[in-house]
N, C-alpha and C positions, 0 to 999 in steps of 0.2 A: 822808062820805068820796066827793071828786065822779068820775067814771066816766067814763071818756073811750071816745070812740068813731072807730075811725079807717075809713078808706075807703082800704086796700092796693091795690084793682083800680082805680082812677079815672085814676090818669096813669104810663106804665111811665117817662118819665124828665122831665127838665127841660128845658124848649122854650127858645129864646131869648127868644121872645115873653114865656113869662112873668117870665126875667129883667130882660125891659124894663120890666114894671109898675114892680120896684121900685128903678129902676137909682138915685133920685133921694136913696133912704135908706141909699145906699153899699152895701158887701159888703164880707163877710169869707173865711176859707179855714175849713175843718172838715177834719180830719184824723182818719180814724177805723180802731181797729184791734179788735177782741174775742180773748178768751184762755177756756179752760175753765179756773174759778176762776183762781189765781195763776200758771198755768202761759204757757209762751211764745206770742204773737200766733200766730193761726190764719192757715195759706196758705192755705186754700179752702174750699168748701162753706158761704158764707156770702152770707145776702140780708139786705142794709140797707135802710131805708125811714127819710126823713126827713118828718114833720110839720112842719104849723104848730101851734101851743102853743094859740094861741086859736081856737076852734069858730069854724065857718062859722053862719048863720043858722038853716041846718037841725039846728045842733047837731053835725056832722061836723066833723073833724080833717081838711083838706086834704092830701095826699100830695103834698107838694112833687119829692123824686126817689129814687131808686132807684137801687141797685148791685147787681153779683155778683161785683163786684173784692173781694179778701179786705182791702186797704186802701188803700180809695177815698180821694181828695184833692178834696173840693165847693166848689166856692164859690157861697157864697145869700148873698141880700140880706140886711143885720143885722137881727138880729131875734131871737125868741123860736121854739123847736122842741123836738120831742120826735124824740130817733133811737132806731130799733127795731131791732134786728140778731137773728135767726134761724140756727140751724144746727139741720137735722131737726126735732127734737121741742122742741127749747131752743133760749128766747128774752130777751132783757134789753132794756131801755129805758132813758134818762136825758133828762131835759131839759136843755136847754142854751140860752144865749143867742150870739149871731154877734155880734160887734162887728169894729173896723179890724184888730185882730190875732188871728193864727191859732191856730187852738183842738186842741189833742192830746187826743183822749178815745177811751181804751182802756175797751171794757167788759168785766165776766169773767161769763161764765155762767156759772149755779149747777147743775154738770151734768157728767157727763162725755160719752163715745163712744163709740161703735164703729167698726170698722174691718175690714171682710168679705171675708175672701178665699176664693175659688171653685177646686175642682181637680177634672179628670178623673182619676182617678188619681193620677200625683203633677204631672202639667199644666194650669197654670193656664187658667182658663177665660175668656174673652172676657165682659165685663160683659154684650153685648147678648143671650150664651146662659145668661142667668140671670134667675129671677126670682124676688126676695126679700120675706121678710116679714117684721115684728119683733111678736113679741106680748107683752103683758103677762101671765103666767101666773098663775093660781088653782090652789086646792089640787084634785088632781087630774085637771085638764083645764089641759093645755100651751099651746094657742092658745084661750083662755078668752075676748081682748080684743086685736084687731087694733089697732094703734097707729099702723104706718109700712107703709105697700103702695109706695114709690115709691124704696123703696133701689136702691141700684147699689152690685155691690162693686166694691170697692179706696176707695170713697168713704167720706171720718170725715161720720159721723153723728150728731148731738148728743144725748143723750137723758138724762133726769131721774135721780138714780141711784137706783137699784134692782137687780131681777131682770129678764131678756129670756128670751124662746125666739125662738130665728130658724132659719126656714124656706125653705131654698134648691130652685126648683124649676128642672130641666135644661129649658130648651129647644130643639126640634129645628128648626132655623132651615135646614138645607138638604134637610130631607125632600124626597122625589118621591113625588107619586101619593097624596096624604092625601088622604081625599071629604069636602068640605064642610069643610074647613080651609084659612085663606090666611096667613101669616105666619108668623111664629115659632111653633110647635107647644110647649104642654107635654107634655112626655113623661112617664113614671111613674117617673122619679127624684128622689127628694125625699131631700133630705141636712139634718138638723136636729140644734140644739144649743144649750142653754140656760147663761148666763154670767151674772155679776153685775158690773156697773160702780158704777165708787167715782166721785165726782164732783172734777175736773180730773186723772181717768186716761183714755187711751185705751185699750179693750180689744180686741186683733186675735184674728180668731175665724178659724180656715178649715175649711171645710166639704167634705167629698170625695162626690164623686160615682162609683159604680162601672158606666160605660156604654159600649156599644160601639154602632159603628151597622152595621145590617144592610142587604141589599138581597136582595129576594124575590125569588124566580124558579118559574113551573111550567115543568117541562121533560118531555120523554118519555123522557130518561135521564141518570144522572147525567153532570155538563158539558158537556150538550146547549143547543141555544139556546134562550131562555126564549119562552114562548108568549105572542103578544100578545092584546089584549082578555080580561085576565083580572082580575079580583078576589080581594083578597087580605081575610082578617079576621084578627086575631092575639088571643088569648087568654091570659090564664092557667091554670092547670090547673086550679081552680075553675070555668071558665066566665065569666071577667069581660073583658066586650071592651076590649082597650087601645086597639087601634088599627084602622081599617079604610082602604084602597090600592085602588088601581088601576092597571095599566100592565102591562105586559113585566117590568119590573123596578125597582118602586118601593122606596124607600127608607125606613128610621126608625132613631130614635135609641131604644134599651131598656135599661132599668137589667138589672144583671144576675141572672139567674134562670132558671127554666123556664119555655118557653112552648107553646101551640099553636097552627098556622095552620091556616085553613081556606081553598083554593084554588077558585075556581071559573070556572069555562071551558066553554063552548058548553054552557049546563044541564046541567053535571056538576060534580060536589064533590069534591075529594081533598082529605087532610088529612095533616099531618106532626107531626110534635114537635124543636122544637129545645133548645138551652143558649145562653145569653148569659153569655161570661167577659169581665168588664170590661177595656178597650183591646185586645179581639180582635175587631177590626172584621173583616168576614168574608160570603159569601154564604151564604143559603140556601134549598136546594134543596125546592119541595116535586115529586116525581115524578106525571105523571099518571096513575095505577094506580089500582085496586082503585077508583074511581069508585064514587060514589052518588050516585042522582035525586031 
């Protein structure tokens, strides 16, 4: 059986010069759509690529055009092509011949799909505040094989029929004072679940995070002003470091649970314990008393 080799990264779009090269052979229209199994046409999440059917001298099939539209209408020089469509991990392809008459092509993906929703408590979480990973589990190992790390909450993600483990990590995108970290910072809130996906079905999955936003202060007395030039280390009761922060009142997002915070100021160290309750944003005060050196 002959094996095709495609080069999907060579050309990002069909350019006018490329069309001009084949203007003398006529043109035709290719109308594309795709579905999961025999279901309705998909409205988002697709990536289309059209390749020349005949390989170039190097054996590669030249990419002619690509599109992220769900139902693109493409004008192409008459000839033979291979149409490829991808939805997440699922894909399909078909050989076509473009002539003078418009060609309508609907590709059926032999797959199902996941649509993942994430909440903080009962409130939806913005997609940019979540990092999603999809795994194929094996016996006694839910995260045995990472198969997709670019998933976004709310997107339709095509996957072959089977069992999957989904892990959602809440990102702290508004934290202030984190040491050595920039941008969205992974928190210790991870929500996970297992799901079975059947061909032709879109499975909706909701993962709930139980988190709160805390502002930490070192104060001389309850309700007092925050002391500047302070640093803080947030730990689990077992002593594992969760985050390191600096400033008068740094903030962070934490999963529900119990924590220890160690504050340092003017070569002295102070400590306090606190509890995080889901949805209860608040200040955590560390009293500058009972210092240790």
